Structure formats: C-alpha cells, structure tokens
C-alpha positions as CSV (number, residue, x, y, z in Angstrom):
1,M,10.6,-9.6,90.0
2,G,12.4,-10.1,93.2
3,D,14.6,-7.7,95.1
4,H,18.1,-8.0,93.6
5,T,19.7,-5.2,95.5
6,N,22.3,-5.0,98.3
7,T,23.5,-8.6,97.9
8,S,27.2,-9.4,97.8
9,P,28.2,-11.8,95.1
10,N,29.9,-13.9,97.8
11,E,26.7,-14.4,99.8
12,I,24.3,-17.3,99.9
13,K,20.9,-15.8,100.7
14,T,18.0,-17.7,102.1
15,L,14.8,-17.6,100.0
16,F,12.6,-20.0,102.1
17,K,12.7,-22.0,105.3
18,F,10.6,-24.9,106.4
19,I,10.6,-26.8,109.8
20,T,10.2,-30.5,109.1
21,E,8.4,-32.5,111.8
22,F,11.0,-35.3,111.6
23,S,14.8,-34.8,111.4
24,A,15.9,-33.8,107.8
25,D,18.9,-35.5,106.3
26,S,18.5,-35.4,102.5
27,V,17.6,-32.9,99.8
28,E,17.4,-33.9,96.1
29,W,16.1,-31.6,93.2
30,C,14.2,-33.3,90.4
31,P,16.3,-33.0,87.2
32,H,13.2,-33.3,84.9
33,V,10.8,-30.9,86.7
34,P,13.4,-28.6,88.3
35,S,10.9,-26.6,90.4
36,F,10.3,-29.7,92.4
37,F,12.5,-31.4,95.0
38,V,12.3,-33.9,97.9
39,C,13.5,-33.8,101.5
40,G,14.1,-37.1,103.3
41,N,13.3,-37.4,107.0
42,Y,14.3,-39.7,109.8
43,H,12.8,-40.1,113.3
44,L,13.5,-42.4,116.3
45,D,10.1,-43.0,117.8
46,D,10.1,-43.8,121.5
47,S,6.4,-44.7,121.6
48,Q,6.9,-47.5,119.1
49,S,10.0,-49.2,120.7
50,Q,10.3,-52.9,120.1
51,G,12.1,-54.1,123.3
52,S,15.2,-51.9,123.5
53,V,15.1,-51.0,119.8
54,Q,13.5,-47.7,118.9
55,K,11.3,-47.7,115.8
56,R,12.8,-45.7,113.0
57,L,10.2,-43.7,111.1
58,G,10.7,-41.7,108.0
59,R,9.0,-39.4,105.4
60,I,9.7,-38.2,102.0
61,L,8.4,-34.6,101.6
62,L,7.7,-33.4,98.1
63,F,8.0,-29.6,97.5
64,S,8.0,-27.1,94.7
65,I,9.2,-23.5,94.5
66,S,7.7,-20.6,92.5
67,C,7.9,-16.9,92.7
68,D,4.1,-16.7,93.1
69,E,3.5,-19.4,95.7
70,G,6.9,-19.6,97.3
71,L,7.8,-22.9,98.9
72,K,4.8,-25.3,98.6
73,L,4.5,-28.8,100.3
74,H,2.7,-31.1,97.9
75,Q,2.9,-34.5,99.6
76,K,4.1,-36.4,102.7
77,V,5.1,-40.1,102.0
78,N,5.3,-42.1,105.2
79,T,7.9,-44.8,105.2
80,A,10.8,-46.1,107.3
81,G,13.7,-43.7,108.2
82,I,15.2,-42.3,105.1
83,L,19.0,-42.4,104.8
84,D,19.4,-41.3,101.2
85,L,17.4,-40.2,98.1
86,K,18.5,-39.9,94.5
87,W,16.6,-39.1,91.3
88,C,17.4,-41.0,88.1
89,S,19.0,-38.4,85.9
90,S,17.3,-39.7,82.8
91,T,13.7,-40.8,82.3
92,V,13.1,-44.6,82.1
93,N,10.3,-45.6,79.8
94,E,9.2,-42.0,80.0
95,M,8.9,-42.2,83.8
96,C,10.6,-39.8,86.2
97,L,12.0,-42.0,89.0
98,L,13.2,-41.4,92.5
99,G,15.2,-44.0,94.5
100,A,15.0,-44.1,98.3
101,V,16.9,-46.2,100.9
102,N,15.8,-46.7,104.4
103,S,16.3,-47.9,107.9
104,E,14.6,-51.2,107.2
105,G,17.1,-52.3,104.6
106,I,14.7,-51.5,101.7
107,L,15.3,-49.8,98.4
108,E,12.2,-48.2,97.1
109,I,11.6,-46.8,93.6
110,Y,9.0,-44.0,93.3
111,K,7.4,-42.7,90.1
112,F,6.8,-38.9,90.0
113,D,3.8,-37.9,87.9
114,Q,1.2,-35.2,88.2
115,E,2.9,-33.6,91.2
116,K,2.7,-36.9,93.2
117,L,5.1,-39.7,94.2
118,S,3.9,-43.3,94.0
119,C,6.0,-46.4,94.9
120,I,6.2,-48.8,92.0
121,A,9.0,-51.2,93.1
122,S,11.0,-52.2,96.3
123,Y,13.7,-54.6,97.3
124,S,14.7,-55.7,100.8
125,V,18.3,-56.8,101.6
126,K,17.2,-58.4,104.9
127,N,17.6,-62.0,105.5
128,S,16.8,-64.2,108.6
129,N,20.2,-63.7,110.1
130,E,20.5,-60.0,109.6
131,K,17.6,-58.2,111.1
132,D,18.8,-54.6,111.5
133,I,20.4,-53.7,108.2
134,L,20.2,-50.0,107.3
135,L,20.7,-49.1,103.6
136,L,22.8,-46.0,103.8
137,S,23.2,-44.7,100.3
138,L,22.3,-45.2,96.6
139,D,23.3,-44.0,93.2
140,W,22.0,-44.6,89.6
141,S,24.2,-45.6,86.7
142,T,22.7,-42.9,84.5
143,G,24.7,-39.9,85.5
144,K,26.1,-39.5,82.0
145,Y,24.4,-42.1,79.7
146,S,20.7,-42.8,79.8
147,S,19.3,-46.4,79.9
148,E,15.9,-48.0,79.9
149,E,17.3,-50.6,82.3
150,P,19.5,-48.6,84.7
151,F,21.6,-50.0,87.5
152,I,21.5,-48.9,91.1
153,V,24.2,-49.4,93.7
154,C,23.4,-49.3,97.4
155,S,25.6,-49.6,100.5
156,D,24.6,-50.7,104.0
157,S,25.3,-50.6,107.7
158,I,27.2,-54.0,107.7
159,G,29.6,-52.9,105.0
160,T,28.0,-54.7,102.0
161,I,27.5,-53.2,98.5
162,H,24.5,-54.2,96.4
163,V,24.0,-53.7,92.7
164,L,20.5,-54.0,91.3
165,C,18.9,-53.5,87.9
166,F,15.6,-51.7,87.4
167,S,13.8,-53.6,84.6
168,N,10.1,-53.7,83.7
169,N,9.2,-52.0,86.9
170,Q,11.1,-54.6,89.0
171,L,14.3,-54.5,91.0
172,I,16.6,-57.4,90.2
173,L,19.7,-58.1,92.4
174,I,22.8,-58.5,90.2
175,N,25.2,-59.2,93.1
176,S,26.2,-58.2,96.6
177,W,29.8,-57.5,97.6
178,S,31.2,-57.7,101.2
179,A,33.3,-54.5,100.9
180,H,33.9,-52.9,104.3
181,N,34.4,-54.0,107.9
182,F,32.0,-51.4,109.3
183,Q,29.3,-49.1,107.8
184,A,29.6,-48.5,104.1
185,W,28.6,-44.9,104.2
186,I,28.6,-44.2,100.5
187,S,28.4,-45.9,97.1
188,A,28.6,-44.2,93.7
189,F,28.9,-45.1,90.0
190,Y,31.6,-43.9,87.7
191,Y,29.3,-42.2,85.2
192,W,31.6,-42.7,82.2
193,D,31.4,-46.5,82.5
194,P,28.4,-48.0,84.3
195,N,30.3,-51.2,85.0
196,I,32.5,-49.3,87.4
197,F,31.4,-48.2,90.9
198,F,33.0,-47.1,94.2
199,S,32.4,-47.4,97.9
200,G,33.6,-45.7,101.0
201,G,33.3,-46.9,104.6
202,D,33.9,-46.3,108.2
203,D,37.0,-48.5,107.9
204,L,38.7,-45.6,106.1
205,L,38.7,-47.6,102.8
206,F,38.0,-46.1,99.4
207,L,37.3,-49.0,97.0
208,M,36.8,-49.3,93.2
209,F,34.8,-52.2,91.7
210,D,33.9,-53.6,88.3
211,K,30.5,-55.4,88.4
212,R,31.8,-57.8,85.7
213,I,34.4,-59.0,88.2
214,Q,32.7,-60.8,91.1
215,D,33.3,-60.4,94.8
216,I,36.5,-58.3,95.0
217,H,37.5,-54.7,94.6
218,I,39.9,-53.8,91.7
219,K,41.5,-50.9,93.5
220,K,41.9,-49.8,97.1
221,N,43.1,-46.6,98.8
222,R,43.6,-45.7,102.5
223,E,44.6,-42.1,102.3
224,H,41.5,-41.0,104.2
225,E,42.2,-40.6,107.9
226,A,38.6,-41.3,109.0
227,G,35.5,-42.8,107.5
228,V,34.7,-42.1,103.8
229,T,31.3,-40.5,103.6
230,S,30.8,-39.0,100.2
231,L,31.7,-39.8,96.5
232,H,30.6,-38.2,93.3
233,S,31.7,-38.8,89.7
234,N,32.2,-35.8,87.4
235,K,30.2,-36.4,84.2
236,S,32.1,-33.7,82.2
237,R,35.7,-34.7,83.2
238,E,36.7,-38.2,82.5
239,H,38.5,-40.1,85.2
240,V,37.6,-37.5,87.9
241,I,35.8,-38.4,91.1
242,V,35.6,-36.5,94.4
243,S,35.5,-37.9,97.9
244,G,34.7,-36.5,101.3
245,S,35.5,-37.9,104.8
246,Y,35.0,-37.5,108.5
247,D,38.7,-36.3,108.4
248,E,37.3,-32.9,107.0
249,Y,39.1,-33.2,103.7
250,I,37.7,-33.0,100.2
251,R,39.9,-35.1,97.9
252,L,40.0,-35.0,94.1
253,W,41.0,-38.2,92.3
254,D,42.1,-39.5,88.9
255,I,40.7,-43.0,89.0
256,R,43.6,-44.2,86.7
257,N,45.8,-43.9,89.7
258,L,44.2,-44.3,93.1
259,T,47.6,-44.4,94.9
260,R,47.0,-40.9,96.1
261,S,44.6,-38.0,95.5
262,V,45.4,-35.3,92.9
263,R,44.4,-32.4,95.2
264,S,42.8,-32.0,98.6
265,V,41.4,-29.2,100.8
266,K,40.6,-29.1,104.5
267,M,37.0,-28.0,105.2
268,P,35.5,-26.3,108.3
269,G,33.8,-29.6,109.3
270,T,33.3,-33.3,108.6
271,L,32.0,-34.0,105.1
272,W,28.7,-35.7,104.6
273,R,27.6,-34.8,101.0
274,L,29.5,-33.6,98.0
275,K,27.7,-32.7,94.7
276,W,29.1,-31.5,91.4
277,D,27.1,-28.7,90.0
278,P,24.7,-29.9,87.3
279,F,25.7,-27.3,84.7
280,I,29.4,-27.6,83.9
281,Q,30.7,-29.6,86.9
282,K,33.1,-26.8,88.0
283,Y,31.8,-26.3,91.5
284,L,31.1,-28.6,94.4
285,L,28.3,-28.2,97.0
286,A,29.6,-29.5,100.3
287,A,27.5,-30.3,103.4
288,C,30.0,-30.2,106.3
289,M,27.8,-31.4,109.2
290,Y,28.7,-29.0,112.1
291,G,30.8,-26.8,109.8
292,G,28.2,-25.3,107.5
293,V,27.4,-25.7,103.8
294,H,29.9,-24.4,101.2
295,I,30.3,-23.9,97.5
296,V,33.8,-25.0,96.5
297,S,35.5,-24.2,93.2
298,A,37.3,-27.2,91.8
299,A,38.4,-25.7,88.4
300,N,41.8,-26.8,87.1
301,D,42.1,-29.1,90.1
302,N,42.6,-26.1,92.4
303,I,40.1,-26.7,95.2
304,Q,39.0,-23.7,97.3
305,I,35.9,-22.5,99.2
306,V,34.3,-19.6,97.4
307,K,31.0,-19.2,99.3
308,S,29.8,-20.3,102.8
309,Y,26.4,-20.7,104.4
310,Y,25.9,-21.0,108.1
311,E,22.1,-21.0,108.5
312,H,22.3,-24.6,109.8
313,K,23.6,-25.0,113.3
314,N,23.2,-28.7,114.0
315,I,24.4,-31.3,111.5
316,S,24.1,-30.2,107.8
317,Y,23.5,-33.5,106.1
318,G,21.6,-32.7,102.9
319,A,22.6,-30.4,100.0
320,D,21.8,-30.3,96.3
321,W,21.7,-28.0,93.3
322,C,18.5,-26.9,91.5
323,T,18.7,-27.1,87.7
324,L,16.4,-24.2,87.0
325,Q,17.8,-22.0,84.3
326,N,18.8,-18.3,84.6
327,D,15.5,-16.8,83.5
328,D,13.6,-18.7,86.1
329,V,16.2,-18.3,88.9
330,D,16.1,-14.5,88.2
331,K,12.5,-14.3,89.2
332,F,13.3,-15.0,92.9
333,N,14.7,-12.5,95.4
334,F,18.3,-11.5,95.6
335,N,21.2,-11.5,93.1
336,G,22.3,-14.9,91.9
337,N,22.1,-17.4,89.1
338,V,21.7,-20.7,91.1
339,I,19.4,-22.1,93.7
340,I,20.3,-24.7,96.3
341,G,18.5,-26.8,98.9
342,T,20.0,-27.7,102.2
343,C,18.8,-29.3,105.5
344,S,20.0,-30.0,109.0
345,F,19.2,-32.9,111.2
346,Y,18.5,-31.9,114.8
347,E,17.1,-28.5,113.9
348,K,14.6,-30.2,111.5
349,L,15.4,-27.2,109.2
350,L,15.0,-27.1,105.4
351,C,16.4,-24.1,103.5
352,V,16.2,-23.0,99.9
353,S,18.8,-20.4,99.0
354,K,20.2,-18.4,96.1
355,A,23.8,-17.7,95.2
356,Y,26.0,-16.6,92.3
357,C,28.5,-18.9,90.5
358,D,30.6,-18.1,87.5
359,F,29.7,-20.9,85.1
360,S,31.8,-19.5,82.3
361,V,34.4,-22.1,81.2
C-alpha cells in the first residue's frame, strides 16, 4: 500500500514524471484497459527541413501504471507530429481503438491489443492544392452509445470539418464542411445524438452542425472573445456541452439555446483541453496552457475551481482522467480516489498524479 498520510484533500500530488524526447501535447487514458494510456508528441526537426519548411515529426508513447512497476513505457510509435489523440469509448468488433490526427493531414486508427498499438486504417485530407493541412482535433460519436460503425469528426488548420465513418476496418469520408475562416481548433460530437456535432475556431465562432444537413451550420455563437479551443459533451446531462477559449473562460451551454452560455468562469490561463470526469460528469479537468491544470466543479451549473496543479510551467496542453476504480487507485501513494495524466509542451514533461474528488451525487 502507498503512503496515504499528510496529504491535503485539496492537493493534487504527483505520482510519476517522465521526460519525453519530443514535445508533449496530448494525454489519453484507455477506457477499456484503464492502467494504460498514450501520450502524443510533436517535434519540429531542423535537420529534415524541406526548403523553408521544417519537418514535423511525432510519436505516440504507450504507457502503463502499476503499484509494482510504477510508470512503464511499452512502445514508441513514430509518425508525423501528433495534434490530438482519442480512444473510442466502446469497443468496435471487439477491438480497442485509438484515433490520432497529425501534422500531415492524416487520421490514423490504431488497434490496441496485447500491450501494443498497430495502425489498421488511415485517411488523408490532403489534395493537390492544399499541401500543408494539419488535422488539429478528433472525436468519436460513441461517447454515450456504442456502435460497430462509429463516426469520427476531425477539424483542420484551414477551418474545415470532416466527418468519417469507420466500417470494416476502413475510413470512409461522409462529408467535409467549410466551417471557419482560420484554424478549426476543436471538433466534438453531441453524445446524445451522433448526428449532431460542434466545432470551434480561431475566428471566435462556436458552431453546431447536423450531418444530415449538408454544408451549413444549424446554430452559431460568437460569445467567445478569442479562439474556441475545447469542447466536450456531457454524457450524463442531456443538452449540456462545455467550451474553452483563448479568452480564458470556461462556458457551460444548453444546446437548445446557443444565444448565450448558461454559466461561465474565468480561469488562470487560456484553455486548451476540457474533459468531463468519466464517472458522473460532475467535474472538469482543464489544461490552461501557461495557467496550470485544474479540477473544476460544474455541479448544478455552478462552475468553480476546486483543485489546482502547477507542476507544468510551459504550456499545459494535455490532460485526461484515468478510469481506474477506487480499490486500484488506493494502491498508489497519497490520499485520493482519482488519477489524472497531464503533459506540457516545451518542458517535454509528462506527469501522472492523484487527487480526491467527491463523486457523490
């Protein structure tokens, strides 16, 4: 058993640290084998410059945690620069799947089996006229309802949104929408209805789409005062979605009325990632770039910071919750009932930490 003494319930305590060779910008815990997680890396390589363009390299690092072996690196997958990673929250044909988007405009699907990732499908959004498209985000349609043919939404650096279907180990493009004038930083499904998805861009727009209605958004909001960087649908509370922005505000929305947000709170830094907790969707994990990582209570639409973590000094991009249950979490050092993973870009620092959250309803 770990040392559970002398820990304030308001503290987030570091269990493990790891220095990644490349810059770290994404952490995602596996929902099916919760001791495993991935960290996405991005690196501008001067030695492989093509003219004036630097080569963007990337890696997916596969880790596990245990009280016996600590933090263990199992695999390094070399690819283009990783911008986002997301696990499919349900298995597909009994496969555990990870989606990755990268700096070469490619969506890759990896199968996780026997402690190893292997790429089984990919799709490139490049064409002859658009050579330097970066895919910036992705989300699966299965946040609430499982599917053997899930949809994936991606956003890119020229403001386009792409919806694809994963079927028979192939990626099939359903449609692409020209959504934003600048980078479309984030795209996300509404988990209560996989026909509905959202996007946020550097043009301050927060848009809602229905994939049955082609080529145009069905709702639009401009409340954000800077680029929209993060969106996440709440799978326990119908109509609820949260957004984050470069303007440092978390906003809570009822999608039936996108005229204005229901609640908002100013954070200590610009938002990059927001994640509802995987247990009862009462808390948000917020990566605030230069302003630390925070656990935010969003119960009863009252948003407030309850815990803060300042181990990362230089751009906290990645943050995610581990789904290990209490008995397993209790085996690790320090008081707490939840484990999180976080990473920062220029420090190339990955951290696994422990905290306490009140998950009673």
